[in-house]
SETORMAR-558088 format. One record per residue: x, y, z of N, C-alpha, C, CB in turn. Coordinates in steps of 0.001 Angstrom, whole numbers, padded with zeros to 6 digits, always signed. Glycine has a CB too. Layout:
// SETORMAR-558088
XYZXYZXYZXYZ;...
//
This chain:
// SETORMAR-558088
-178398+034158-069170-177977+033724-070484-178357+032251-070640-176443+033945-070689;-178937+031924-071769-179333+030537-071985-178194+029735-072625-180590+030475-072867;-178370+028424-072683-177331+027527-073202-177001+027805-074668-177770+026078-073045;-178005+028169-075446-177777+028446-076864-176853+029653-077034-179116+028691-077588;-177122+030705-076282-176294+031907-076360-174875+031625-075846-176938+033055-075551;-174776+030879-074740-173470+030529-074188-172688+029666-075178-173631+029791-072842;-173357+028725-075819-172708+027890-076829-172189+028713-077996-173674+026835-077336;-172939+029724-078381-172515+030610-079457-171255+031382-079066-173641+031583-079819;-171200+031842-077827-170022+032570-077333-168803+031649-077310-170287+033146-075915;-168979+030437-076784-167864+029483-076743-167371+029167-078150-168287+028186-076029;-168294+028988-079076-167922+028710-080457-167177+029868-081096-169149+028388-081267;-167610+031088-080785-166942+032265-081331-165479+032282-080894-167659+033560-080880;-165237+032040-079603-163854+032016-079123-163066+030876-079744-163823+031898-077607;-163676+029719-079906-162984+028579-080524-162536+028933-081940-163901+027331-080548;-163352+029671-082655-163005+030057-084013-162101+031271-084098-164238+030317-084780;-162090+032082-083074-161373+033354-083111-159955+033282-082552-162146+034380-082354;-159725+032444-081551-158397+032383-080940-157377+031856-081946-158416+031492-079676;-156215+032504-082045-155197+032052-082994-154730+030624-082713-154007+032993-082962;-154465+029886-083777-153941+028528-083641-152620+028563-082890-153761+027862-085026;-152422+027584-082040-151161+027450-081333-151079+028188-080010-150082+027912-082195;-152053+029044-079714-151998+029755-078437-152195+028807-077270-153049+030856-078394;-153188+027932-077370-153550+027071-076249-153709+025628-076704-154841+027562-075590;-153513+024703-075750-153796+023298-076026-155209+022942-075605-152790+022396-075310;-155836+023774-074837-157219+023597-074406-157738+024916-073877-157338+022489-073330;-159030+025164-074046-159619+026437-073633-160892+026172-072842-159916+027339-074862;-161063+026943-071768-162281+026887-070971-162891+028287-070959-161992+026372-069511;-164118+028407-071414-164818+029690-071447-165926+029646-070403-165395+029996-072877;-165946+030644-069527-166992+030740-068513-167526+032168-068475-166456+030315-067117;-168677+032317-067849-169274+033634-067641-169284+033887-066140-170730+033724-068254;-168696+035012-065732-168693+035408-064325-169290+036804-064241-167244+035369-063712;-170418+036907-063593-171166+038163-063533-171417+038640-064963-170391+039252-062701;-170857+039769-065346-171071+040272-066702-169802+040197-067546-171573+041707-066653;-168878+039295-067166-167618+039158-067888-167478+037765-068482-166439+039457-066966;-166879+037701-069652-166525+036425-070262-165076+036149-069891-166734+036441-071829;-164826+034984-069306-163483+034615-068859-162993+033454-069723-163475+034229-067335;-161837+033645-070343-161238+032615-071184-159930+032186-070534-161005+033130-072649;-159826+030900-070196-158617+030354-069588-158092+029270-070516-158893+029791-068144;-156840+029421-070914-156252+028451-071830-155008+027814-071256-155927+029106-073146;-154783+026561-071627-153576+025839-071218-152502+026049-072281-153869+024312-071011;-151344+026535-071851-150235+026734-072779-149557+025398-073063-149216+027752-072211;-148994+025252-074262-148292+024002-074578-147123+023777-073617-147783+024023-076036;-146903+022513-073259-145780+022176-072385-144465+022357-073111-145903+020741-071872;-143455+022690-072349-142097+022805-072875-141406+021468-072674-141304+023964-072178;-140711+021011-073703-139970+019760-073569-138786+019976-072639-139493+019241-074952;-138787+019262-071542-137685+019303-070588-137018+017939-070570-138179+019705-069165;-135763+017899-070174-135096+016602-070092-135826+015675-069121-133633+016778-069658;-135787+014387-069408-136409+013450-068475-135703+013578-067131-136340+011978-069010;-136457+013467-066091-135902+013607-064756-135824+015047-064279-134547+013002-064715;-136445+015972-065022-136443+017374-064595-137148+017479-063247-137136+018292-065658;-136611+018311-062386-137176+018459-061043-138474+019255-061094-136167+019147-060104;-139215+019190-060010-140456+019961-059902-140161+021452-060033-141168+019669-058559;-139032+021884-059486-138653+023292-059564-138372+023710-061005-137425+023560-058690;-137707+022841-061767-137437+023137-063176-138742+023230-063968-136518+022060-063787;-139656+022307-063713-140947+022327-064403-141729+023583-064052-141766+021080-064049;-141708+023956-062785-142408+025162-062346-141786+026408-062978-142379+025273-060808;-140463+026456-063023-139775+027585-063642-140067+027685-065127-138285+027471-063422;-140101+026546-065812-140408+026535-067244-141834+027024-067488-140222+025118-067829;-142759+026604-066636-144155+027045-066779-144258+028554-066565-145073+026298-065775;-143580+029069-065554-143613+030514-065289-143025+031287-066469-142835+030848-063990;-141961+030766-067051-141355+031410-068213-142280+031418-069414-140067+030721-068573;-142973+030293-069660-143923+030225-070780-145055+031222-070593-144493+028804-070920;-145553+031322-069368-146648+032256-069086-146192+033691-069327-147150+032090-067632;-145018+034042-068819-144499+035405-068997-144285+035717-070477-143178+035585-068223;-143703+034773-071208-143466+034987-072641-144785+035149-073386-142660+033817-073238;-145755+034290-073080-147060+034384-073731-147678+035755-073489-148000+033278-073224;-147661+036211-072253-148254+037517-071929-147562+038642-072678-148182+037779-070425;-146236+038605-072737-145483+039656-073419-145735+039641-074925-143990+039500-073140;-145674+038453-075534-145769+038343-076986-147177+038558-077525-145277+037003-077417;-148187+038326-076717-149561+038384-077224-150376+039539-076661-150260+037102-076920;-149765+040378-075858-150517+041453-075203-151307+042298-076206-149568+042347-074413;-150671+042729-077263-151349+043563-078252-152543+042875-078886-150384+043972-079323;-152419+041586-079156-153519+040835-079760-154634+040567-078760-153008+039521-080329;-154265+040312-077507-155277+039978-076509-156038+041199-076028-154636+039288-075334;-155343+042316-075873-155958+043492-075269-156297+044542-076316-155037+044088-074214;-155471+044620-077339-155708+045501-078479-155917+046893-078105-156847+045058-079243;
//
């Protein structure tokens, strides 16, 4: 795949992904698959939150995202 075609694919995803899903997106090609990895928005935690609290909040956001968007992502 050349850079022009890859750029077109990345642009398609940038225009197609619903607003608010991710704060940043990385699109790569692995073998014959397109892989889209997005960063979920951070959850506001109280200042001084422990590493465990931050990790738990991240795991919760990931689980919620997967549950709420499964139909849209996999269709």
